[in-house]
C-alpha positions in Angstrom: -86.7 -80.0 25.9 -85.1 -81.2 22.3 -86.0 -77.8 21.4 -83.8 -75.6 23.9 -80.9 -78.1 23.0 -80.8 -77.3 19.4 -81.2 -73.4 20.0 -78.7 -74.1 22.1 -76.7 -75.6 19.6 -77.2 -73.3 17.2 -76.2 -70.2 19.2 -72.7 -72.2 19.7 -72.6 -72.8 16.0 -73.3 -69.0 15.4 -70.8 -68.5 18.4 -67.9 -70.2 16.4 -68.7 -69.2 13.3 -68.0 -65.3 14.4 -65.4 -66.3 15.9 -63.8 -67.9 12.8 -64.6 -64.6 10.8 -62.5 -62.5 13.2 -59.9 -64.6 13.3 -59.6 -64.7 9.5 -59.6 -60.4 9.1 -56.1 -59.4 8.4 -54.1 -57.1 11.3 -50.4 -55.2 10.3 -48.7 -58.0 12.4 -49.9 -60.5 9.6 -48.5 -58.3 7.3 -45.3 -57.4 8.6 -44.2 -54.2 10.3 -42.1 -50.8 9.7 -40.2 -49.3 11.6 -38.6 -45.5 11.9 -36.0 -44.1 13.9 -38.1 -40.8 13.3 -41.0 -39.6 12.0 -40.9 -35.6 12.5 -37.4 -34.3 10.9 -37.2 -29.8 11.6 -34.7 -28.0 10.0 -33.2 -24.7 10.3 -32.5 -22.2 7.4 -29.5 -23.3 6.2 -28.6 -26.5 4.2 -28.6 -30.1 6.4 -28.8 -33.5 6.3 -30.0 -35.9 9.1 -30.6 -39.7 8.8 -33.0 -41.8 9.6 -33.0 -45.7 10.5 -35.6 -47.7 8.5 -36.6 -51.7 9.2 -38.9 -53.3 7.5 -39.8 -57.2 8.1 -42.6 -59.4 6.9 -44.6 -61.5 9.1 -42.3 -63.7 10.6 -39.5 -61.2 10.8 -37.6 -61.3 7.6 -36.3 -58.3 5.9 -38.1 -57.5 3.1 -37.6 -54.4 0.2 -38.9 -51.4 0.4 -39.0 -48.3 -1.6 -39.6 -44.4 -0.7 -41.6 -41.1 -2.2 -41.4 -37.6 -1.7 -44.6 -35.6 -1.2 -45.4 -33.3 -2.7 -42.3 -33.3 -5.5 -39.7 -30.0 -4.3 -36.6 -29.2 -5.4 -35.6 -28.4 -2.0 -35.5 -32.1 -0.4 -33.4 -34.6 -1.4 -33.6 -38.3 -0.3 -30.5 -40.7 -0.2 -31.4 -44.2 0.9 -28.6 -46.8 1.9 -28.0 -49.6 4.3 -31.6 -49.2 6.1 -30.9 -45.7 6.1 -32.7 -42.8 4.3 -30.2 -39.4 4.7 -32.7 -36.6 4.3 -31.4 -33.1 2.8 -32.6 -29.8 2.4 -30.8 -26.6 0.7 -30.7 -23.0 1.8 -34.4 -21.3 2.7 -33.9 -18.1 1.2 -37.3 -17.3 1.5 -39.1 -15.9 4.8 -41.9 -18.9 4.5 -41.8 -22.0 6.4 -42.2 -25.1 4.1 -43.1 -28.7 4.4 -42.7 -32.2 2.6 -43.6 -36.2 3.7 -40.9 -38.6 3.0 -43.2 -42.2 2.6 -41.6 -45.6 3.2 -43.7 -48.0 1.6 -43.3 -52.3 1.7 -43.3 -54.6 -0.9 -46.5 -56.1 1.1 -48.2 -52.5 0.9 -47.0 -51.2 4.5 -46.8 -47.4 4.5 -45.2 -45.3 7.2 -44.4 -41.5 6.6 -41.7 -38.6 8.1 -42.8 -35.2 7.9 -40.4 -33.0 7.1 -40.2 -29.1 7.6 -37.5 -25.9 7.5 -38.1 -23.0 8.8 -37.6 -20.1 7.2 -35.5 -16.8 6.7 -35.0 -14.0 8.5 -34.4 -11.2 6.2 -30.8 -11.4 5.5 -28.5 -8.7 3.2 -25.2 -8.7 1.9 -23.6 -6.5 4.3 -19.7 -7.5 3.0 -19.4 -3.9 2.0 -20.2 -2.5 5.4 -17.2 -0.7 7.5 -18.3 -1.6 11.1 -21.9 -0.9 10.9 -21.7 1.7 8.1 -21.9 1.5 4.7 -19.8 4.1 3.5 -19.9 6.3 0.4 -17.1 8.5 -1.1 -17.6 12.2 -0.5 -17.4 12.7 -4.1 -20.9 10.7 -4.6 -21.7 7.3 -6.0 -23.5 4.1 -6.1 -23.6 1.3 -3.7 -26.0 -2.0 -4.1 -27.5 -4.0 -1.2 -27.9 -7.8 -1.9 -31.0 -9.4 -0.5 -29.6 -13.1 0.1 -32.4 -14.0 2.5 -36.2 -13.6 3.7 -38.5 -11.4 2.0 -39.2 -7.6 1.9 -41.9 -5.0 1.1 -39.9 -4.0 -2.2 -42.2 -0.9 -2.2 -41.8 0.7 1.8 -37.9 1.1 1.5 -37.2 4.5 2.7 -34.2 6.8 3.6 -34.2 9.4 6.4 -32.6 12.0 4.5 -33.1 13.8 0.8 -29.7 13.5 -0.8 -29.8 9.7 -0.2 -31.6 8.1 -3.1 -32.9 4.6 -3.0 -34.1 2.5 -5.9 -35.6 -1.0 -5.1 -34.8 -3.6 -8.1 -36.8 -6.9 -7.2 -35.8 -8.6 -10.6 -32.2 -8.4 -9.3 -33.2 -8.8 -5.5 -31.0 -5.9 -4.6 -31.1 -2.3 -3.4 -29.3 0.7 -4.9 -28.1 3.5 -2.7 -26.8 6.6 -4.5 -25.5 9.8 -3.3 -24.3 13.0 -5.1 -21.1 15.0 -4.2 -20.8 16.0 -0.5 -19.7 19.7 -1.0 -19.2 19.9 3.0 -15.9 19.3 4.4 -18.2 17.6 7.4 -19.1 14.0 6.9 -22.8 13.1 6.4 -25.0 10.2 7.2 -28.8 8.8 6.9 -30.7 5.7 7.9 -32.1 3.5 5.4 -35.4 1.4 6.8 -36.3 -2.2 4.8 -39.4 -3.2 6.0 -39.6 -7.1 6.4 -43.1 -9.4 5.2 -43.7 -9.6 9.0 -43.9 -6.1 9.4 -40.8 -5.6 11.2 -38.2 -3.3 10.5 -34.1 -3.1 9.3 -32.2 0.1 9.5 -28.6 0.4 7.8 -26.3 3.4 8.6 -25.0 5.1 5.5 -22.2 7.8 6.1 -21.1 10.1 3.2 -17.5 11.1 3.7 -16.6 15.1 3.8 -14.3 16.3 1.1 -10.5 16.6 2.4 -9.7 20.1 2.1 -6.1 19.3 2.4 -4.1 15.8 2.2 -0.9 14.4 1.5 0.5 11.8 -1.2 0.4 7.9 -0.1 3.9 7.2 1.7 4.6 3.6 0.9 8.6 4.1 0.9 11.1 1.6 -1.2 8.7 -0.2 -3.3 8.1 -0.7 -6.7 5.1 0.6 -7.9 1.7 -1.5 -7.8 -1.2 -0.1 -9.4 -3.6 -1.9 -6.9 -2.1 -0.6 -4.0 -2.1 3.4 -5.0 -5.4 2.8 -6.7 -7.0 1.4 -3.5 -5.4 4.0 -1.1 -6.9 6.7 -3.0 -10.4 5.5 -3.8 -10.7 4.7 -0.2 -9.9 8.4 0.5 -12.9 9.1 -2.2 -10.8 9.8 -5.1 -11.4 8.7 -8.6 -8.6 7.4 -10.8 -9.2 9.2 -14.3 -6.2 8.6 -16.5 -3.6 5.8 -16.3 -0.5 6.1 -18.3 1.8 3.4 -18.9 5.5 3.7 -19.7 7.1 3.4 -23.2 10.9 1.7 -22.6 11.7 3.0 -26.1 11.4 6.6 -24.8 11.6 6.4 -21.3 8.3 7.7 -20.1 7.4 7.9 -16.7 4.2 5.6 -15.9 1.8 8.1 -14.5 -2.0 7.8 -12.3 -4.3 11.1 -12.2 -6.8 10.9 -9.9 -9.4 13.7 -9.3 -9.9 14.3 -5.4 -12.5 15.5 -3.5 -10.7 18.7 -2.2 -12.0 22.6 -4.0 -8.6 23.4 -2.7 -6.5 20.6 -4.6 -8.6 19.1 -6.8 -6.1 16.7 -8.4 -3.1 14.3 -7.9 -0.9 12.9 -10.3 1.7 10.1 -9.5 4.7 9.2 -11.7 7.1 6.5 -11.6 10.2 6.3 -13.9 10.9 2.8 -15.6 14.2 2.0 -13.2 13.2 3.3 -10.0 12.8 1.5 -6.9 10.1 3.9 -5.3 6.5 3.5 -5.3 6.6 6.8 -7.0 9.4 9.1 -8.1 6.8 12.3 -8.0 3.7 13.6 -7.2 2.5 16.7 -8.1 -0.6 18.1 -6.6 -2.5 20.6 -8.1 -3.1 24.2 -6.5 -6.8 25.8 -7.2 -4.7 29.2 -5.7 -1.1 29.1 -5.7 -0.9 31.0 -2.1 -2.0 27.9 -0.7 1.6 27.2 -0.7 3.3 30.3 0.3 3.6 32.5 2.9 0.5 32.0 5.5 -1.0 29.9 3.0 -3.5 27.3 4.1 -1.9 24.5 2.7 1.8 25.9 3.6 0.6 25.4 7.4 -1.2 22.4 6.6 2.2 20.3 6.1 4.1 22.4 9.1 1.4 21.1 11.2 1.9 17.3 10.1 5.3 18.4 10.8 7.2 19.8 7.7 10.0 22.1 8.2 11.9 24.2 5.7 14.9 23.4 4.2 17.1 24.8 2.2 17.0 27.6 0.3 13.4 27.9 1.1 11.8 31.4 0.0 8.5 32.9 1.1 7.5 33.2 -2.6 9.0 29.5 -3.2 8.8 27.4 -0.2 10.7 23.8 0.5 9.6 21.5 2.8 10.9 18.2 4.0 8.7 15.8 5.7 9.0 14.5 9.4 10.6 11.6 8.7 13.1 12.8 5.7 11.6 10.9 2.9 9.3 13.9 0.9 10.4 17.3 -0.3 8.1 19.6 -1.1 8.3 22.3 -3.5 6.2 24.6 -5.8 6.4 23.8 -9.5 4.7 26.2 -12.2 3.6 24.5 -15.1 3.9 27.3 -17.6 2.3 25.9 -20.8 -1.0 25.7 -18.8 -0.2 28.4 -16.1 -0.8 25.9 -13.4 0.9 26.0 -9.8 1.9 22.5 -8.2 2.9 21.3 -4.8 5.8 18.7 -5.7 6.8 15.9 -3.6 9.8 14.0 -4.3 10.7 10.9 -2.4 14.4 10.4 -0.9 15.7 6.7 0.1 16.4 6.6 3.9 18.8 3.9 5.2 17.2 0.5 6.4 19.3 0.8 10.1 21.1 3.8 11.9 24.6 4.4 10.5 26.8 6.0 13.3 29.1 9.1 11.9 32.5 11.0 13.2 32.2 12.6 16.5 33.1 16.0 14.8 32.9 16.9 11.2 36.1 15.9 9.0 37.9 18.9 7.9 41.0 20.2 7.0 44.0 20.8 9.7 45.8 23.7 9.4 48.9 21.6 8.2 46.5 20.8 5.4 45.2 24.7 4.6 48.7 25.9 5.0 49.5 23.7 1.9 46.1 23.4 -0.4 45.6 27.1 -0.2 49.0 28.6 -0.5 49.8 28.1 -4.7 53.2 28.9 -3.7 53.0 24.9 -2.8 53.1 22.7 -5.8 52.6 19.0 -6.7 56.5 18.2 -5.5 55.9 19.8 -1.9 52.8 17.8 -1.7 54.6 14.5 -2.5 57.6 15.4 -0.5 55.5 16.2 2.8 53.0 12.7 2.1 56.1 11.2 1.9 57.6 12.5 5.3 54.8 11.5 7.3 55.1 7.7 6.1 52.3 7.8 3.4 52.1 5.3 0.5 52.1 6.6 -2.8 48.9 4.9 -4.6 48.9 6.9 -8.2 51.2 9.8 -9.1 49.0 10.9 -12.2 50.6 13.3 -15.2 48.6 14.6 -17.5 50.2 12.8 -20.7 48.9 12.9 -23.6 45.5 14.7 -22.7 48.0 17.7 -23.0 50.4 17.7 -25.3 52.4 20.4 -24.9 52.8 20.1 -21.3 53.1 16.1 -20.9 54.8 16.2 -17.6 52.3 18.0 -15.5 50.5 16.3 -12.4 47.0 16.1 -12.8 46.3 13.8 -9.8 47.8 11.8 -7.0 46.2 9.7 -4.1 47.9 8.9 -0.9 47.8 6.4 1.5 47.9 7.5 4.7 50.4 6.3 7.7 47.1 5.5 10.4 49.7 5.6 13.4 51.1 9.1 13.0 47.9 10.8 10.9 45.7 12.1 13.6 42.5 12.5 11.8 42.6 8.8 10.3 41.8 9.2 6.8 42.5 6.2 4.8 43.7 8.1 1.9 43.7 11.6 0.7 43.1 12.4 -3.1 45.0 15.9 -4.5 44.0 17.6 -8.2 46.4 20.2 -9.2 46.1 23.3 -12.1 46.8 22.5 -14.9 47.5 24.2 -18.0 44.7 22.4 -19.6 42.7 24.3 -17.5 43.8 27.6 -18.4 45.6 28.1 -14.5 47.4 30.8 -14.0 51.2 30.6 -13.9 50.7 31.7 -10.2 48.7 28.5 -9.5 49.8 26.3 -11.6 50.6 22.6 -10.5 49.6 23.8 -7.2 46.9 22.5 -5.2 43.1 22.7 -6.9 41.1 20.7 -4.8 41.4 17.9 -1.9 39.4 14.8 -1.2 39.5 13.3 2.4 38.9 9.6 1.8 37.4 7.1 4.1 36.7 3.6 3.6 34.2 3.2 6.3 32.4 5.1 3.9 29.0 4.2 6.0 29.6 7.0 8.5 29.2 9.6 5.6 27.1 7.7 2.9 24.9 4.9 1.9 24.1 3.0 -1.3 20.6 3.2 -2.6 21.0 1.1 -5.3 24.2 -0.1 -6.5 26.7 2.5 -8.0 24.1 5.3 -6.2 24.4 6.7 -3.3 22.9 9.1 -0.2 24.2 10.8 2.8 23.2 9.3 6.2 20.9 11.1 8.0 23.7 11.3 10.9 26.6 12.8 8.7 23.6 15.4 7.6 22.6 16.1 11.1 26.5 16.4 12.1 27.1 18.8 9.7 24.1 20.6 10.1 25.3 20.9 13.7 28.6 22.5 12.5 27.0 25.0 10.8 26.7 23.0 7.0 23.6 22.8 5.6 22.3 20.7 3.0 22.3 22.4 -0.1 21.4 20.0 -2.9 23.5 18.5 -5.6 24.7 19.0 -8.8 28.1 16.8 -10.9 30.1 17.0 -8.2 28.3 15.4 -5.7 26.2 16.4 -2.5 26.7 19.7 -1.4 26.3 21.1 1.8 26.5 25.3 2.8 28.1 26.8 5.9 27.5 30.6 4.9 29.1 31.9 7.9 32.1 30.4 7.1 32.3 30.8 3.6 32.8 27.4 2.6 31.1 24.1 0.9 31.4 20.8 1.6 30.9 18.4 -1.3 30.4 14.6 -0.5 31.2 11.7 -3.4 31.3 8.5 -3.3 34.7 6.6 -5.3 35.0 3.2 -6.2 38.4 2.0 -7.8 39.3 -1.8 -8.1 42.8 -0.6 -9.1 43.4 1.7 -6.1 40.7 1.1 -3.2 40.5 -3.0 -4.1 36.8 -4.0 -3.3 36.1 -1.3 -1.3 33.8 1.7 -1.6 35.3 5.1 -0.5 33.4 8.4 0.7 35.0 11.6 0.1 34.9 15.2 1.4 36.5 17.8 0.5 36.0 22.1 1.2 35.7 24.5 -1.4 35.9 28.4 -0.3 32.7 30.1 -1.4 33.1 33.2 -3.8 32.1 36.5 -2.3 29.9 39.1 -3.4 30.7 43.3 -2.4 33.4 41.8 -0.1 31.4 39.8 2.1 30.9 36.0 2.3 27.9 36.1 0.5 26.8 32.6 -1.8 27.0 33.2 -5.0 23.8 31.8 -6.4 25.1 30.6 -9.7 28.2 28.7 -8.1 25.8 25.5 -6.3 24.4 24.8 -9.9 21.1 23.4 -8.1 19.3 20.6 -10.0 16.9 21.2 -12.1 13.5 18.9 -11.4 11.6 18.0 -13.6 9.0 15.5 -14.1 11.1 12.8 -15.3 13.8 13.4 -13.4 15.1 10.9 -10.6 14.5 11.3 -7.1 16.2 13.8 -5.4 19.2 13.1 -3.5 20.1 10.5 -5.5 23.6 10.4 -7.0 25.7 8.6 -9.5 28.9 7.4 -8.3 32.3 9.2 -9.4 34.9 6.3 -11.2 38.2 7.1 -10.7 
């Protein structure tokens, strides 16, 4: 019995001892705890940041210090601790491969918890900013473009083009693909498909389109603005033209600015823009080189192209030397022969246009019968005109003798201006401006002191003209249309003013702007006068030397831009 009791006591002692050993083995709770709000983070390929809340305590529940580590050490992952948080950030993954890292949180008493981080790889990405729509455009004259690989991986030895005219050059060191095309000699555009094989064996395709040659074209048409080189260059390069020369103006010599482009057209191989120093236009003249002058003559291809665009023939246009005006009236096109190099150009000159409609007369102002029988009769002298105007109630503004300009005949009257009586003057002319025949002008005795010319003057000058810049003017489109409806066709300009000709009536109408503070005050006055055209062989044919057509040159002012005559 005693032996049994001893055995039982021994077993109890062993059991107590074993229990005592098990209680002494530490558990995590004996050391404390680490709590994480997330233990797995997943990022897409773009750069991003995610936060993980971290709580680290000892076994009594008190917060203790902790640190973190990154395994493996990678540049694409950064960790920023703050206020029991970890801000875990990734950079953009340009590789097509997924990447991984582990962030470990370690307490002062050596507890450890892990956060696994994964970031997806990039699909193949190219810089497609050069694409227009869904196509990469190349100019007709040929050129190069580069496609930059900005994400993912490709098989650099498996980039192909569907057409032989498009050359492919992989540039792995710079992560780009060079595409090059020669000149497209056709007027039709052409396409090629570029196939790029990805690392996963799938494919990406890009359509490359090369423009066809322009057979014909017109200049850049941006009116009423100063020359901006980048605008012109961008416009012409978009058409496939190549700038080959830029000449800047010299203020000492007044040379024009110039831009020269090589075009994609075999028929019009060159276009030149010229800009004068004081101009208000984007250009003052454009010269388009003709490979064959017949292109701009009767039945020529370029002439017909312009007519199809709405260009119409204007005054003194001839089959061998046409002159056309654009539908909006802005550009005048004419043939120009450069004799030094024996080259032919189509020359385009811009014209000013008003910013708004300017109503004109109901009928064209003309000399009345009463006026005609006085100004065309050499027996009617200055004193007769003066008496007649005064009888109408007109006010004498000036009656000017020649004076010291002709000491032998100082009393001869050179000019007279009368302000009309608006109540009695049926034509509502504010002023009539007469000039008389003088001995100084070698007038015959019969015509001496008779009327040499008469200007009808209107204070409402915008019924006839508008200012293009201070002191410079142009006839309004409305007045020109009225003149044309009554048989007077615009016929250029000379020092006298703007000329309109009615061949049927044998008359020339001349328009000018007058300014004289002493006479008209601050008003700008439009004047209209008529001349009889000289006759040839008993007919009313126009004498070609009478109109003094302007000789336009590369440095000339824009067509139909005229200086004001000051009295």
